[in-house]
All heavy atoms as an XYZ file, in Angstrom:
921
protein
N     -11.128     17.315     17.449
C     -10.952     16.818     16.085
C     -12.299     16.820     15.367
O     -13.317     16.392     15.902
C     -10.374     15.403     16.132
C     -10.069     14.847     14.773
S      -9.317     13.219     14.970
C      -9.828     12.513     13.444
N     -12.303     17.299     14.154
C     -13.540     17.378     13.391
C     -13.855     16.088     12.651
O     -13.339     15.022     12.982
N     -14.683     16.232     11.653
C     -15.079     15.079     10.837
C     -13.962     14.713      9.873
O     -13.424     15.564      9.178
C     -16.299     15.430      9.981
C     -17.660     15.493     10.643
C     -18.705     15.900      9.612
C     -18.035     14.176     11.253
N     -13.641     13.431      9.825
C     -12.724     12.950      8.788
C     -13.496     12.978      7.475
O     -14.689     12.677      7.444
C     -12.321     11.499      9.051
C     -11.326     11.295     10.143
C     -10.975      9.816     10.185
C      -9.982      9.497     11.247
N      -9.623      8.072     11.225
N     -12.838     13.303      6.367
C     -13.539     13.241      5.078
C     -13.832     11.793      4.689
O     -13.168     10.868      5.155
C     -12.551     13.880      4.096
C     -11.216     13.777      4.759
C     -11.453     13.757      6.242
N     -14.847     11.626      3.858
C     -15.178     10.305      3.324
C     -14.731     10.267      1.875
O     -15.028     11.181      1.101
C     -16.702     10.020      3.405
C     -17.055      8.734      2.677
C     -17.148      9.935      4.855
N     -13.989      9.223      1.518
C     -13.592      8.997      0.129
C     -14.313      7.757     -0.372
O     -14.263      6.709      0.263
C     -12.067      8.824      0.004
C     -11.336     10.136      0.083
C     -10.974     10.670      1.299
C     -11.042     10.860     -1.077
C     -10.322     11.888      1.388
C     -10.388     12.077     -0.994
C     -10.039     12.584      0.235
O      -9.406     13.794      0.304
N     -14.948      7.901     -1.501
C     -15.700      6.801     -2.114
C     -14.807      6.158     -3.158
O     -14.390      6.814     -4.109
C     -16.972      7.334     -2.754
C     -17.849      8.046     -1.762
C     -17.821      9.372     -1.456
C     -18.858      7.463     -0.942
N     -18.757      9.642     -0.486
C     -19.412      8.494     -0.155
C     -19.352      6.163     -0.792
C     -20.431      8.271      0.760
C     -20.372      5.942      0.117
C     -20.902      6.983      0.885
N     -14.495      4.900     -2.995
C     -13.595      4.202     -3.911
C     -14.438      3.454     -4.942
O     -15.408      2.767     -4.599
C     -12.668      3.229     -3.147
C     -11.674      2.587     -4.096
C     -11.936      3.959     -2.026
N     -14.050      3.606     -6.215
C     -14.779      2.928     -7.288
C     -16.219      3.392     -7.357
O     -16.505      4.586     -7.256
N     -17.131      2.455     -7.495
C     -18.561      2.778     -7.668
C     -19.318      2.776     -6.340
O     -20.550      2.773     -6.335
C     -19.189      1.742     -8.603
O     -19.099      0.448     -8.022
N     -18.602      2.804     -5.208
C     -19.254      2.619     -3.910
C     -20.348      3.653     -3.610
O     -21.397      3.298     -3.078
C     -18.233      2.571     -2.778
O     -17.451      3.736     -2.759
N     -20.147      4.909     -3.975
C     -21.177      5.924     -3.693
C     -22.413      5.679     -4.553
O     -23.541      5.713     -4.055
C     -20.633      7.334     -3.929
C     -21.625      8.406     -3.512
C     -21.024      9.787     -3.569
C     -21.963     10.803     -2.960
N     -21.346     12.137     -2.930
N     -22.212      5.415     -5.806
C     -23.332      5.124     -6.719
C     -24.073      3.861     -6.258
O     -25.301      3.813     -6.254
C     -22.796      4.967     -8.142
C     -23.857      4.891     -9.206
C     -23.255      4.961    -10.612
N     -22.272      3.917    -10.865
C     -20.966      4.131    -11.068
N     -20.475      5.348    -11.059
N     -20.146      3.133    -11.297
N     -23.308      2.867     -5.827
C     -23.909      1.620     -5.339
C     -24.754      1.872     -4.093
O     -25.838      1.316     -3.940
C     -22.830      0.582     -5.052
C     -22.056      0.176     -6.303
O     -22.581      0.360     -7.425
O     -20.929     -0.326     -6.161
N     -24.249      2.719     -3.192
C     -25.003      3.047     -1.983
C     -26.308      3.754     -2.339
O     -27.375      3.420     -1.815
C     -24.170      3.934     -1.050
C     -24.910      4.412      0.201
C     -25.182      3.256      1.153
C     -24.144      5.510      0.904
N     -26.235      4.711     -3.244
C     -27.420      5.487     -3.614
C     -28.502      4.640     -4.270
O     -29.667      5.024     -4.279
C     -27.014      6.649     -4.528
C     -26.182      7.681     -3.791
C     -25.546      8.715     -4.708
O     -25.295      8.449     -5.874
N     -25.285      9.888     -4.172
N     -28.133      3.467     -4.786
C     -29.096      2.592     -5.454
C     -29.846      1.686     -4.463
O     -30.797      1.015     -4.844
C     -28.380      1.732     -6.491
N     -29.436      1.692     -3.194
C     -30.053      0.812     -2.199
C     -31.329      1.442     -1.635
O     -31.547      2.645     -1.758
C     -29.064      0.545     -1.059
C     -27.752     -0.135     -1.428
C     -26.911     -0.367     -0.179
C     -27.989     -1.432     -2.162
N     -32.155      0.618     -0.968
C     -33.357      1.158     -0.324
C     -32.996      2.226      0.708
O     -31.964      2.125      1.388
C     -33.981     -0.069      0.360
C     -33.425     -1.243     -0.367
C     -32.055     -0.839     -0.823
N     -33.845      3.228      0.849
C     -33.570      4.375      1.716
C     -33.271      3.957      3.161
O     -32.376      4.517      3.808
C     -34.764      5.333      1.689
C     -34.466      6.662      2.319
C     -35.599      7.657      2.150
O     -36.307      7.610      1.130
O     -35.768      8.473      3.065
N     -33.980      2.975      3.667
C     -33.753      2.493      5.040
C     -32.324      1.994      5.211
O     -31.676      2.265      6.226
C     -34.746      1.349      5.369
O     -36.067      1.840      5.173
C     -34.585      0.864      6.783
N     -31.830      1.270      4.227
C     -30.466      0.734      4.273
C     -29.448      1.872      4.149
O     -28.449      1.907      4.866
C     -30.265     -0.318      3.163
C     -28.833     -0.843      3.154
C     -31.248     -1.472      3.343
N     -29.728      2.822      3.261
C     -28.844      3.980      3.085
C     -28.703      4.734      4.410
O     -27.607      5.153      4.786
C     -29.377      4.919      1.970
C     -28.589      6.218      1.923
C     -29.322      4.218      0.621
N     -29.810      4.871      5.140
C     -29.775      5.574      6.424
C     -28.857      4.867      7.424
O     -28.064      5.508      8.111
C     -31.184      5.690      7.023
C     -32.064      6.681      6.269
O     -31.536      7.449      5.441
O     -33.283      6.668      6.514
N     -28.954      3.548      7.510
C     -28.115      2.778      8.437
C     -26.647      2.925      8.054
O     -25.790      3.217      8.898
C     -28.521      1.282      8.447
C     -27.512      0.448      9.236
C     -29.920      1.115      9.029
N     -26.333      2.737      6.774
C     -24.948      2.829      6.325
C     -24.413      4.256      6.478
O     -23.262      4.462      6.858
C     -24.803      2.348      4.884
C     -25.009      0.861      4.718
C     -25.163      0.316      3.452
C     -25.055     -0.001      5.799
C     -25.352     -1.059      3.278
C     -25.242     -1.375      5.638
C     -25.388     -1.893      4.371
N     -25.256      5.232      6.171
C     -24.843      6.629      6.310
C     -24.487      6.976      7.750
O     -23.489      7.651      8.020
N     -25.294      6.493      8.688
C     -25.021      6.739     10.101
C     -23.729      6.045     10.535
O     -22.917      6.620     11.272
C     -26.204      6.294     10.960
C     -26.019      6.576     12.430
C     -25.813      7.882     12.885
C     -26.040      5.554     13.359
C     -25.638      8.151     14.236
C     -25.863      5.814     14.716
C     -25.665      7.110     15.149
O     -25.478      7.368     16.484
N     -23.524      4.822     10.059
C     -22.294      4.091     10.379
C     -21.067      4.866      9.884
O     -20.053      4.958     10.586
C     -22.324      2.690      9.772
N     -21.168      5.421      8.679
C     -20.044      6.194      8.130
C     -19.819      7.481      8.910
O     -18.684      7.887      9.150
C     -20.273      6.479      6.644
C     -20.232      5.242      5.755
C     -20.632      5.598      4.331
C     -18.869      4.580      5.782
N     -20.915      8.116      9.322
C     -20.790      9.325     10.141
C     -20.045      9.003     11.445
O     -19.132      9.730     11.842
C     -22.163      9.927     10.439
C     -22.107     10.946     11.546
C     -21.541     12.206     11.325
C     -22.568     10.650     12.824
C     -21.449     13.145     12.352
C     -22.485     11.575     13.848
C     -21.921     12.821     13.608
O     -21.821     13.737     14.630
N     -20.437      7.911     12.107
C     -19.759      7.524     13.342
C     -18.274      7.280     13.093
O     -17.425      7.680     13.903
C     -20.417      6.281     13.953
C     -21.807      6.493     14.557
C     -22.390      5.168     15.017
C     -21.766      7.498     15.700
N     -17.947      6.645     11.968
C     -16.541      6.414     11.626
C     -15.808      7.746     11.444
O     -14.645      7.884     11.849
C     -16.428      5.562     10.370
N     -16.488      8.727     10.867
C     -15.875     10.042     10.650
C     -15.505     10.717     11.968
O     -14.548     11.482     12.016
C     -16.828     10.966      9.894
C     -16.952     10.658      8.421
C     -17.879     11.661      7.758
O     -19.096     11.523      7.814
N     -17.299     12.675      7.150
N     -16.266     10.462     13.019
C     -15.983     11.103     14.305
C     -15.199     10.173     15.241
O     -15.057     10.450     16.421
C     -17.271     11.626     14.992
C     -18.257     10.497     15.297
C     -17.914     12.720     14.146
C     -19.456     10.926     16.152
N     -14.719      9.044     14.684
C     -13.859      8.153     15.450
C     -14.590      7.123     16.290
O     -14.005      6.514     17.180
N     -15.874      6.933     16.039
C     -16.644      5.934     16.780
C     -17.012      4.778     15.862
O     -16.755      4.825     14.667
C     -17.900      6.568     17.371
C     -17.565      7.660     18.371
C     -18.761      8.152     19.098
C     -18.290      9.216     20.083
N     -19.305      9.590     21.013
N     -17.644      3.760     16.444
C     -17.990      2.572     15.663
C     -19.465      2.252     15.831
O     -19.983      2.228     16.946
C     -17.123      1.407     16.149
C     -17.176      0.188     15.274
C     -16.139     -0.819     15.730
C     -16.850     -2.089     16.089
N     -16.011     -3.140     16.572
N     -20.144      2.013     14.734
C     -21.559      1.624     14.739
C     -21.705      0.283     15.444
O     -20.828     -0.586     15.329
C     -22.049      1.525     13.290
C     -23.529      1.407     13.159
N     -24.182      0.211     13.267
C     -24.482      2.349     12.916
C     -25.492      0.408     13.092
N     -25.686      1.693     12.888
N     -22.809      0.104     16.150
C     -23.000     -1.150     16.899
C     -23.033     -2.380     15.989
O     -22.734     -3.488     16.420
C     -24.279     -1.082     17.744
C     -25.546     -0.900     16.928
C     -26.799     -0.711     17.772
O     -26.674     -0.283     18.929
O     -27.892     -0.982     17.254
N     -23.388     -2.204     14.713
C     -23.423     -3.330     13.774
C     -22.107     -3.517     13.014
O     -21.975     -4.461     12.249
C     -24.559     -3.125     12.753
C     -25.943     -3.274     13.342
C     -27.026     -2.908     12.331
O     -27.822     -2.037     12.581
N     -27.036     -3.569     11.185
N     -21.157     -2.606     13.206
C     -19.884     -2.695     12.484
C     -19.006     -3.763     13.118
O     -18.866     -3.833     14.335
C     -19.167     -1.351     12.503
N     -18.425     -4.607     12.265
C     -17.511     -5.627     12.762
C     -16.369     -5.785     11.767
O     -16.523     -5.479     10.583
C     -18.235     -6.948     12.994
C     -18.852     -7.558     11.756
C     -19.624     -8.825     12.126
C     -19.947     -9.696     10.966
N     -20.884     -9.278      9.996
N     -15.217     -6.248     12.248
C     -14.077     -6.419     11.330
C     -14.422     -7.421     10.223
O     -15.055     -8.440     10.484
C     -12.974     -6.974     12.228
C     -13.368     -6.570     13.615
C     -14.869     -6.563     13.623
N     -14.015     -7.097      9.013
C     -14.232     -8.000      7.883
C     -13.174     -9.092      7.939
O     -11.978     -8.801      7.993
C     -14.148     -7.241      6.558
C     -14.435     -8.056      5.304
C     -15.852     -8.642      5.328
C     -14.262     -7.201      4.061
N     -13.603    -10.329      7.952
C     -12.707    -11.477      8.051
C     -11.685    -11.482      6.916
O     -12.035    -11.238      5.765
C     -13.520    -12.786      8.007
O     -14.529    -12.715      9.022
C     -12.645    -13.991      8.263
N     -10.435    -11.720      7.269
C      -9.383    -11.822      6.271
C      -8.618    -10.534      6.038
O      -7.741    -10.472      5.184
N      -8.929     -9.492      6.803
C      -8.264     -8.209      6.601
C      -7.525     -7.736      7.851
O      -7.349     -6.554      8.071
C      -9.268     -7.145      6.156
C      -9.699     -7.317      4.735
C     -10.755     -8.157      4.417
C      -9.040     -6.671      3.706
C     -11.154     -8.341      3.102
C      -9.430     -6.852      2.386
C     -10.475     -7.690      2.086
N      -7.111     -8.678      8.701
C      -6.383     -8.290      9.901
C      -7.311     -7.765     10.973
O      -8.488     -8.087     11.001
N      -6.771     -6.922     11.816
C      -7.507     -6.423     12.971
C      -8.805     -5.720     12.572
O      -9.499     -6.166     11.692
C      -6.604     -5.471     13.752
O      -6.245     -4.390     12.908
N      -9.089     -4.634     13.206
C     -10.336     -3.925     12.923
C     -10.104     -2.771     11.958
O     -10.737     -1.734     12.062
C     -10.938     -3.419     14.227
N      -9.218     -2.959     11.003
C      -8.901     -1.863     10.087
C      -9.894     -1.754      8.932
O     -10.079     -0.695      8.369
C      -7.487     -2.020      9.546
O      -7.378     -3.245      8.852
N     -10.516     -2.873      8.573
C     -11.550     -2.868      7.535
C     -12.826     -3.375      8.199
O     -12.877     -4.493      8.697
C     -11.169     -3.755      6.331
C     -12.296     -3.794      5.312
C      -9.889     -3.235      5.674
N     -13.822     -2.508      8.224
C     -15.070     -2.837      8.905
C     -16.196     -3.082      7.908
O     -16.189     -2.540      6.798
C     -15.469     -1.702      9.852
C     -14.492     -1.404     10.979
C     -14.959     -0.195     11.782
C     -14.328     -2.603     11.891
N     -17.153     -3.865      8.370
C     -18.303     -4.205      7.543
C     -19.565     -3.973      8.371
O     -19.631     -4.345      9.542
C     -18.197     -5.674      7.145
C     -19.433     -6.231      6.498
C     -19.298     -7.708      6.192
O     -18.966     -8.493      7.112
O     -19.539     -8.069      5.049
N     -20.550     -3.343      7.757
C     -21.861     -3.193      8.377
C     -22.831     -3.992      7.521
O     -22.866     -3.837      6.297
C     -22.301     -1.715      8.449
C     -23.712     -1.598      9.028
C     -21.322     -0.908      9.287
N     -23.590     -4.864      8.176
C     -24.549     -5.709      7.474
C     -25.943     -5.276      7.896
O     -26.218     -5.123      9.094
C     -24.337     -7.201      7.823
C     -25.366     -8.071      7.122
C     -22.927     -7.641      7.458
N     -26.817     -5.068      6.929
C     -28.194     -4.683      7.221
C     -29.140     -5.587      6.445
O     -29.018     -5.718      5.224
C     -28.420     -3.210      6.845
C     -29.820     -2.717      7.063
C     -30.256     -2.651      8.532
O     -29.413     -2.804      9.444
O     -31.443     -2.454      8.765
N     -30.051     -6.207      7.150
C     -31.088     -7.025      6.513
C     -32.350     -6.185      6.409
O     -32.760     -5.549      7.383
C     -31.365     -8.282      7.338
C     -30.188     -9.237      7.334
O     -29.605     -9.436      6.254
O     -29.848     -9.771      8.397
N     -32.951     -6.191      5.237
C     -34.164     -5.415      5.029
C     -35.047     -6.127      4.014
O     -34.594     -6.442      2.910
C     -33.816     -4.004      4.550
C     -34.966     -3.075      4.548
C     -35.589     -2.500      5.625
C     -35.669     -2.582      3.402
N     -36.611     -1.703      5.224
C     -36.686     -1.730      3.856
C     -35.526     -2.787      2.040
C     -37.566     -1.085      3.001
C     -36.400     -2.145      1.184
C     -37.406     -1.300      1.665
N     -36.257     -6.417      4.429
C     -37.241     -7.085      3.572
C     -36.696     -8.357      2.918
O     -36.841     -8.574      1.714
C     -37.779     -6.132      2.519
C     -38.621     -5.029      3.114
C     -39.402     -4.305      2.064
N     -40.298     -3.333      2.701
C     -40.999     -2.443      2.042
N     -40.924     -2.383      0.731
N     -41.787     -1.610      2.691
N     -36.021     -9.161      3.721
C     -35.534    -10.449      3.235
C     -34.256    -10.391      2.417
O     -33.781    -11.414      1.926
N     -33.689     -9.203      2.263
C     -32.436     -9.043      1.512
C     -31.334     -8.613      2.478
O     -31.598     -7.974      3.485
C     -32.585     -7.971      0.426
C     -33.709     -8.224     -0.559
C     -33.476     -9.476     -1.382
O     -32.378     -9.716     -1.861
N     -34.511    -10.287     -1.531
N     -30.099     -8.953      2.138
C     -28.954     -8.571      2.962
C     -28.060     -7.615      2.184
O     -27.724     -7.874      1.024
C     -28.151     -9.823      3.385
O     -29.015    -10.675      4.133
C     -26.959     -9.442      4.249
N     -27.714     -6.516      2.830
C     -26.872     -5.490      2.213
C     -25.631     -5.305      3.078
O     -25.686     -5.447      4.299
C     -27.637     -4.167      2.114
C     -28.909     -4.288      1.317
C     -30.105     -4.620      1.929
C     -28.896     -4.099     -0.061
C     -31.276     -4.750      1.196
C     -30.066     -4.231     -0.804
C     -31.247     -4.554     -0.170
O     -32.409     -4.685     -0.890
N     -24.518     -4.971      2.431
C     -23.269     -4.778      3.159
C     -22.552     -3.516      2.687
O     -22.550     -3.211      1.506
C     -22.346     -5.976      2.940
C     -22.925     -7.247      3.530
C     -22.000     -8.409      3.333
N     -22.557     -9.607      3.967
C     -21.857    -10.658      4.290
N     -20.571    -10.703      4.047
N     -22.433    -11.691      4.866
N     -21.937     -2.856      3.649
C     -21.057     -1.722      3.358
C     -19.719     -2.034      4.008
O     -19.666     -2.442      5.172
C     -21.629     -0.425      3.919
N     -18.645     -1.871      3.252
C     -17.301     -2.164      3.747
C     -16.473     -0.884      3.639
O     -16.452     -0.239      2.585
C     -16.648     -3.295      2.917
C     -15.230     -3.560      3.397
C     -17.498     -4.564      2.975
N     -15.819     -0.539      4.760
C     -15.008      0.676      4.745
C     -13.757      0.499      5.585
O     -13.696     -0.357      6.463
C     -15.831      1.878      5.219
C     -16.448      1.725      6.588
C     -15.820      2.243      7.715
C     -17.672      1.085      6.755
C     -16.388      2.111      8.971
C     -18.245      0.948      8.010
C     -17.601      1.473      9.111
O     -18.166      1.340     10.355
N     -12.750      1.310      5.255
C     -11.461      1.242      5.948
C     -11.324      2.438      6.870
O     -11.583      3.574      6.460
C     -10.325      1.224      4.934
N     -10.907      2.165      8.098
C     -10.680      3.245      9.056
C      -9.211      3.344      9.459
O      -8.822      4.286     10.120
C     -11.565      3.087     10.317
C     -13.017      3.308      9.979
C     -11.369      1.732     10.961
N      -8.395      2.381      9.048
C      -6.993      2.380      9.483
C      -6.187      3.467      8.782
O      -5.118      3.835      9.240
C      -6.358      1.021      9.251
C      -5.953      0.790      7.815
C      -4.971     -0.367      7.692
N      -4.706     -0.595      6.294
C      -4.652     -1.769      5.736
N      -4.853     -2.843      6.438
N      -4.391     -1.901      4.462
N      -6.662      3.934      7.647
C      -5.971      4.988      6.918
C      -6.383      6.308      7.570
O      -7.491      6.781      7.386
C      -6.361      4.937      5.434
C      -6.175      3.544      4.785
C      -6.851      3.469      3.440
C      -4.701      3.201      4.670
N      -5.499      6.863      8.389
C      -5.849      7.931      9.316
C      -6.444      9.182      8.676
O      -7.209      9.889      9.302
C      -4.622      8.305     10.138
N      -6.113      9.454      7.440
C      -6.525     10.709      6.827
C      -8.028     10.798      6.560
O      -8.578     11.892      6.488
C      -5.770     10.906      5.512
N      -8.682      9.657      6.401
C     -10.082      9.691      5.979
C     -10.744      8.339      6.233
O     -10.092      7.368      6.605
C     -10.164     10.029      4.488
N     -12.050      8.310      5.979
C     -12.802      7.054      5.961
C     -12.952      6.695      4.486
O     -13.449      7.500      3.695
C     -14.196      7.229      6.612
C     -15.016      5.959      6.482
C     -14.050      7.633      8.075
N     -12.493      5.518      4.118
C     -12.552      5.094      2.723
C     -13.632      4.035      2.559
O     -13.523      2.954      3.145
C     -11.199      4.526      2.276
C     -10.135      5.579      2.130
C      -9.371      5.965      3.216
C      -9.912      6.185      0.905
C      -8.395      6.935      3.096
C      -8.941      7.167      0.771
C      -8.181      7.543      1.870
N     -14.668      4.355      1.787
C     -15.739      3.392      1.528
C     -15.275      2.529      0.364
O     -15.071      3.015     -0.753
C     -17.073      4.093      1.195
C     -18.181      3.049      1.013
C     -17.441      5.082      2.298
N     -15.077      1.245      0.638
C     -14.469      0.348     -0.338
C     -15.491     -0.376     -1.209
O     -15.245     -0.608     -2.387
C     -13.599     -0.685      0.386
C     -12.494     -0.102      1.271
C     -11.805     -1.203      2.047
C     -11.495      0.691      0.443
N     -16.629     -0.732     -0.623
C     -17.597     -1.532     -1.392
C     -18.948     -1.479     -0.692
O     -19.022     -1.575      0.532
C     -17.096     -2.974     -1.483
C     -17.789     -3.849     -2.477
N     -18.421     -3.377     -3.608
C     -17.961     -5.198     -2.509
C     -18.926     -4.397     -4.293
N     -18.658     -5.509     -3.638
N     -19.997     -1.315     -1.467
C     -21.374     -1.362     -0.970
C     -22.119     -2.278     -1.917
O     -22.083     -2.081     -3.128
C     -22.022      0.041     -0.961
C     -23.468     -0.039     -0.500
C     -21.221      1.007     -0.080
N     -22.780     -3.305     -1.366
C     -23.415     -4.269     -2.254
C     -24.535     -5.032     -1.561
O     -24.625     -5.057     -0.335
C     -22.380     -5.249     -2.810
C     -21.674     -6.088     -1.772
C     -22.002     -7.431     -1.609
C     -20.664     -5.562     -0.974
C     -21.343     -8.219     -0.665
C     -20.009     -6.339     -0.029
C     -20.353     -7.672      0.115
N     -25.363     -5.648     -2.393
C     -26.392     -6.553     -1.903
C     -25.828     -7.955     -1.990
O     -25.322     -8.359     -3.029
C     -27.653     -6.451     -2.765
C     -28.738     -7.405     -2.310
C     -29.996     -7.297     -3.171
O     -30.134     -6.395     -3.975
N     -30.894     -8.225     -2.979
N     -25.876     -8.664     -0.887
C     -25.366    -10.034     -0.878
C     -26.405    -10.932     -1.528
O     -27.525    -11.002     -1.092
C     -25.072    -10.499      0.538
C     -24.430    -11.863      0.583
C     -23.963    -12.197      1.980
C     -23.341    -13.564      2.015
N     -24.210    -14.638      1.620
N     -26.004    -11.615     -2.583
C     -26.941    -12.435     -3.335
C     -26.831    -13.921     -3.012
O     -27.761    -14.668     -3.203
C     -26.721    -12.223     -4.830
C     -26.910    -10.772     -5.260
C     -27.557    -10.701     -6.594
C     -27.642     -9.357     -7.229
N     -27.952     -8.214     -6.510
N     -25.688    -14.337     -2.503
C     -25.460    -15.758     -2.226
C     -26.412    -16.270     -1.156
O     -26.650    -15.617     -0.157
C     -24.020    -15.973     -1.764
O     -23.867    -17.282     -1.290
N     -26.942    -17.438     -1.358
C     -27.842    -18.036     -0.374
C     -27.106    -19.029      0.521
O     -27.681    -19.591      1.430
C     -29.003    -18.759     -1.088
C     -29.841    -17.851     -1.953
C     -30.558    -16.813     -1.106
C     -31.396    -15.897     -1.971
N     -31.479    -14.549     -1.453
N     -25.825    -19.270      0.229
C     -25.057    -20.258      1.000
C     -24.209    -19.571      2.058
O     -23.147    -19.048      1.761
C     -24.148    -21.056      0.073
C     -24.903    -21.962     -0.888
C     -23.953    -22.890     -1.599
N     -22.766    -22.212     -2.079
C     -22.530    -21.891     -3.354
N     -23.393    -22.208     -4.276
N     -21.420    -21.289     -3.698
N     -24.685    -19.579      3.291
C     -23.895    -19.075      4.402
C     -23.725    -17.569      4.421
O     -24.227    -16.850      3.574
N     -22.982    -17.114      5.414
C     -22.805    -15.680      5.618
C     -21.507    -15.156      5.017
O     -21.248    -13.965      5.061
C     -22.820    -15.381      7.119
N     -20.691    -16.029      4.472
C     -19.395    -15.606      3.952
C     -19.553    -14.626      2.792
O     -20.467    -14.741      1.982
C     -18.590    -16.814      3.497
N     -18.641    -13.661      2.741
C     -18.628    -12.712      1.635
C     -18.068    -13.418      0.405
O     -17.018    -14.047      0.481
C     -17.754    -11.496      1.999
O     -18.259    -10.935      3.220
C     -17.778    -10.452      0.905
N     -18.754    -13.326     -0.737
C     -18.280    -13.999     -1.954
C     -16.865    -13.563     -2.342
O     -16.483    -12.410     -2.144
C     -19.296    -13.568     -3.011
C     -20.529    -13.233     -2.237
C     -20.032    -12.655     -0.928
N     -16.098    -14.506     -2.914
C     -14.704    -14.249     -3.277
C     -14.555    -13.051     -4.217
O     -13.635    -12.251     -4.057
C     -14.086    -15.494     -3.910
C     -12.596    -15.315     -4.233
C     -12.006    -16.538     -4.892
C     -10.519    -16.424     -5.154
N      -9.998    -15.131     -5.538
N     -15.443    -12.912     -5.175
C     -15.351    -11.778     -6.113
C     -15.445    -10.447     -5.362
O     -14.734     -9.494     -5.689
C     -16.450    -11.863     -7.163
N     -16.305    -10.395     -4.340
C     -16.426     -9.166     -3.558
C     -15.176     -8.938     -2.711
O     -14.694     -7.811     -2.603
C     -17.679     -9.227     -2.676
C     -18.959     -9.127     -3.495
O     -19.108     -8.146     -4.242
O     -19.806    -10.022     -3.391
N     -14.632    -10.001     -2.121
C     -13.393     -9.889     -1.333
C     -12.252     -9.400     -2.217
O     -11.486     -8.508     -1.827
C     -13.028    -11.246     -0.678
C     -14.043    -11.614      0.404
C     -11.606    -11.228     -0.123
C     -14.019    -10.727      1.638
N     -12.145     -9.942     -3.421
C     -11.087     -9.517     -4.347
C     -11.231     -8.032     -4.688
O     -10.247     -7.298     -4.736
C     -11.114    -10.356     -5.628
C     -10.681    -11.803     -5.388
O     -10.105    -12.097     -4.309
O     -10.933    -12.647     -6.267
N     -12.467     -7.596     -4.925
C     -12.721     -6.190     -5.244
C     -12.350     -5.306     -4.050
O     -11.726     -4.245     -4.219
C     -14.187     -5.995     -5.631
C     -14.586     -4.577     -6.042
C     -13.829     -4.147     -7.301
C     -16.076     -4.503     -6.273
N     -12.701     -5.738     -2.856
C     -12.367     -4.974     -1.649
C     -10.853     -4.861     -1.504
O     -10.331     -3.777     -1.223
C     -13.013     -5.622     -0.403
C     -14.545     -5.464     -0.474
C     -12.458     -5.015      0.882
C     -15.316     -6.378      0.462
N     -10.124     -5.957     -1.711
C      -8.647     -5.918     -1.622
C      -8.063     -4.921     -2.636
O      -7.164     -4.147     -2.316
C      -8.056     -7.305     -1.880
C      -8.203     -8.241     -0.722
C      -7.345     -9.506     -0.889
N      -7.769    -10.553      0.006
C      -7.584    -10.543      1.314
N      -6.981     -9.525      1.887
N      -8.009    -11.545      2.060
N      -8.575     -4.970     -3.851
C      -8.097     -4.078     -4.908
C      -8.371     -2.615     -4.538
O      -7.508     -1.751     -4.671
C      -8.824     -4.464     -6.201
C      -8.524     -3.603     -7.396
C      -9.420     -3.986     -8.580
O     -10.054     -5.035     -8.606
N      -9.484     -3.116     -9.554
N      -9.570     -2.350     -4.036
C      -9.931     -0.974     -3.679
C      -9.175     -0.503     -2.436
O      -8.884      0.683     -2.308
C     -11.443     -0.855     -3.486
C     -12.179     -0.944     -4.816
C     -13.670     -0.809     -4.639
N     -14.357     -0.776     -5.933
C     -15.663     -0.697     -6.061
N     -16.442     -0.639     -4.989
N     -16.213     -0.669     -7.272
N      -8.852     -1.419     -1.527
C      -8.076     -1.053     -0.343
C      -6.679     -0.587     -0.753
O      -6.150      0.380     -0.211
C      -7.999     -2.230      0.629
C      -7.266     -1.967      1.946
C      -7.912     -0.819      2.725
C      -7.235     -3.232      2.792
N      -6.083     -1.250     -1.733
C      -4.773     -0.828     -2.253
C      -4.860      0.577     -2.835
O      -3.989      1.420     -2.601
C      -4.275     -1.800     -3.324
C      -3.731     -3.089     -2.760
C      -3.226     -3.993     -3.870
C      -2.867     -5.359     -3.314
N      -2.691     -6.361     -4.331
N      -5.915      0.828     -3.615
C      -6.101      2.158     -4.207
C      -6.291      3.207     -3.105
O      -5.731      4.306     -3.180
C      -7.304      2.149     -5.152
N      -7.053      2.867     -2.076
C      -7.288      3.794     -0.966
C      -5.989      4.096     -0.230
O      -5.745      5.242      0.174
C      -8.324      3.205     -0.007
N      -5.137      3.091     -0.061
C      -3.850      3.287      0.623
C      -2.983      4.287     -0.146
O      -2.286      5.114      0.453
C      -3.132      1.957      0.792
N      -3.043      4.224     -1.484
C      -2.283      5.169     -2.317
C      -2.795      6.587     -2.100
O      -2.010      7.514     -1.929
C      -2.397      4.800     -3.797
C      -1.454      3.716     -4.241
C       0.003      4.072     -3.944
O       0.647      3.393     -3.162
N       0.508      5.123     -4.533
N      -4.119      6.756     -2.101
C      -4.705      8.083     -1.899
C      -4.343      8.586     -0.508
O      -3.991      9.757     -0.340
C      -6.246      8.045     -2.085
C      -6.883      9.349     -1.676
C      -6.581      7.699     -3.541
N      -4.402      7.718      0.495
C      -4.087      8.117      1.869
C      -2.646      8.620      1.974
O      -2.380      9.595      2.690
C      -4.318      6.945      2.818
N      -1.727      7.977      1.259
C      -0.332      8.417      1.266
C      -0.215      9.836      0.718
O       0.535     10.657      1.250
C       0.512      7.490      0.360
C       1.262      6.446      1.103
C       2.202      5.713      0.159
C       2.415      4.307      0.675
N       2.969      3.423     -0.301
N      -0.973     10.103     -0.341
C      -0.939     11.443     -0.951
C      -1.551     12.500     -0.034
O      -1.208     13.678     -0.127
C      -1.666     11.412     -2.297
C      -0.972     10.553     -3.327
C      -1.841     10.202     -4.520
O      -2.874     10.865     -4.721
O      -1.498      9.261     -5.250
N      -2.448     12.089      0.854
C      -3.112     13.033      1.762
C      -2.275     13.380      2.975
O      -2.518     14.372      3.644
C      -4.457     12.457      2.233
C      -5.540     12.279      1.177
C      -6.735     11.545      1.787
C      -5.976     13.614      0.609
N      -1.292     12.530      3.284
C      -0.457     12.759      4.464
C       0.317     14.071      4.318
O       0.825     14.378      3.249
C       0.511     11.586      4.674
C      -0.156     10.337      5.152
C       0.798      9.145      5.244
O       2.004      9.328      4.964
O       0.335      8.072      5.595
N       0.419     14.812      5.435
C       1.140     16.110      5.371
C       2.637     15.927      5.223
O       3.211     14.947      5.505
C       0.802     16.762      6.711
C       0.275     15.706      7.593
C      -0.158     14.560      6.710
């Protein structure tokens, strides 16, 4: 099996390109591993989305925290749902606005995945 295609949902690709190069490298490698059916050592299921169908990679760099969220349960491709810098200083929880955006983009990705099915 070859590489699964990557689909960028919403502004996720533009958001990724705006991050520091070191962070882009980590997230890019994580996505590559997802394309070949493997999981990055830093990838973990995003809380509130069921099993391991929506994964999150967290990278800390120079005192800032960055996150990339992608879906692997949609068999046709890897769908990058959200890439962002975590700004909240209270705990590790993902802010509600980001969770809502991820849910919305996951629905859109599911529609695209249906269209990709043979």
